[in-house]
N, C-alpha and C positions, 0 to 999 in steps of 0.2 A: 465436405461439410466440416466446419470448425468445431472442435470439442470445447467443453467448458474449460478444461485445462489449458488449451491453446489460447482461448479468448482471455482468460484471466492472467495467464503468463505474459501475454502481449501487454497488458495493462501494467504489470509489474515492471516490464522492461522500459516502458515510457516513463514511469515514475523514477526509475533508476537513472535514466539519461538526464532528466531535469535535475536530479539530486547531484550528479557528478558536475554538471555545469555550474551549479550554485556553489558547490564546495570549492572547485578550482578558482572561481572568481573571488570568493571570500578570502581564500588563502593567499591570493595575489593582491588583496585589498582593492579589488575592482568592485566597489560597493554598488554602483548602479546595475551592473550586470548581475552581481550576486543577488540583489534584491529582486530583480525581474525573474531570474531563474528559480530562486527560492519560492517566490509566490506561485510560479507555475508548478513546481514540485508539490507545494502544499495543496494547491487546488486539485492536482491529479490524484494525490494520495487520499485526500478527503473524499473525492468522488468514488474512487476504487473501494474504500472502506465502506462508504455508504451503500454501494451496490451489494457488497457482501452482507452487511448488517440488515438491510431492508429486504433483500430479495433472495440471495443465494443461501445464506445460512438458514433462514426460515424454511426454504424449500427443501433443503437437506433434512432438517429436523422433522418436518411434517411428512416426509417420505420414509421415515424410519431410520434415518441415518444417525450416526453417533453424535451425541451432544457434548461429550467431553472435549473432543478436539475443537468444536465450535467455541466452547467457553474459553479454552486456552487461547484461541486466536483473538477473541474479544479482549481478553486481559492484555495480550501483547499490543493490540491496537491502542489501548489506553496508555501503555508505556511509551509507544511511539508518539502519540499526541503530546505527552508531557515533554519529551525531548524536542519535538518540533517547535513547541512554544518557547522553550529555552533557547533554541537556535534563533528564533525570530528576535528574541531580546538581544542576543549577542550581535545579530546583524544590525539592529537599530543602533547599538553602541559602537559599531565598527570594531568589534573585538575579534580579530581573526584567530587568536589563540583559543579563546573560549569556543568559538564557532567550530573550529577544527576538532577540538576534543569531543564536543557533543556530536559532531558529524560522524566521527569514528565509532562512537558508541551506537548511534542510530544505524549506521551501516551494518555493524555486526548483528544487531537485533533484526534488521530487515532481511538480511541474508538468511539467517536461521528461520525466521518467520516464513519467508517466501518459499524456502525449501520444503518446509512442512506442508504448506498449502499445496504446492505444485506436485509433491510426491505422495501425499496422503489424502488430504481433504478434497482437492479437485478431482482426482481419479474416482473417489467415492461418489462425488456429485455426477460425474460422467456416467457411472453405472446406474445410479438411482434416478437420474433426471433426463435420461437420453430422449425419451419421447416428448418431453416438454422443453427441450433445449432452446428452440427458436423463440418461443413465447417468453422464456426466462431471459434470454438475451435482450429482447425488446423491453421488458420491464426493468432490467438492469441499466440499460442505456437511458431510460427515462428517470431513473432514481436521482 
């Protein structure tokens, strides 16, 4: 049976793959591929964050889990959204240099963010929510 950590980490990996494809295409000025991959990345990360915000984080908090890390993750999500919108603008302008700089900043933020979730928050969720994991997965998939 898949843990919450495994489930959510798999989603991080899918986002990372689309991110890399978009970055490589943008830096090669392959704008059609970059746009498609970027839109896939943005859609994937939006869905992932929506799952956390609407289902996982409230479930952790209502089960007595720590709210401090949840608040920090939400602040970092806001930072990511800002960078993603700036990247979208660079993509529309076909500005590979701007896209690349923003991409590097977002990559560092996502790596640190994902590490905190995968090593701290998701294991807490696995402990607190073990008995409701499958129902939680269903709700998150529907989010």
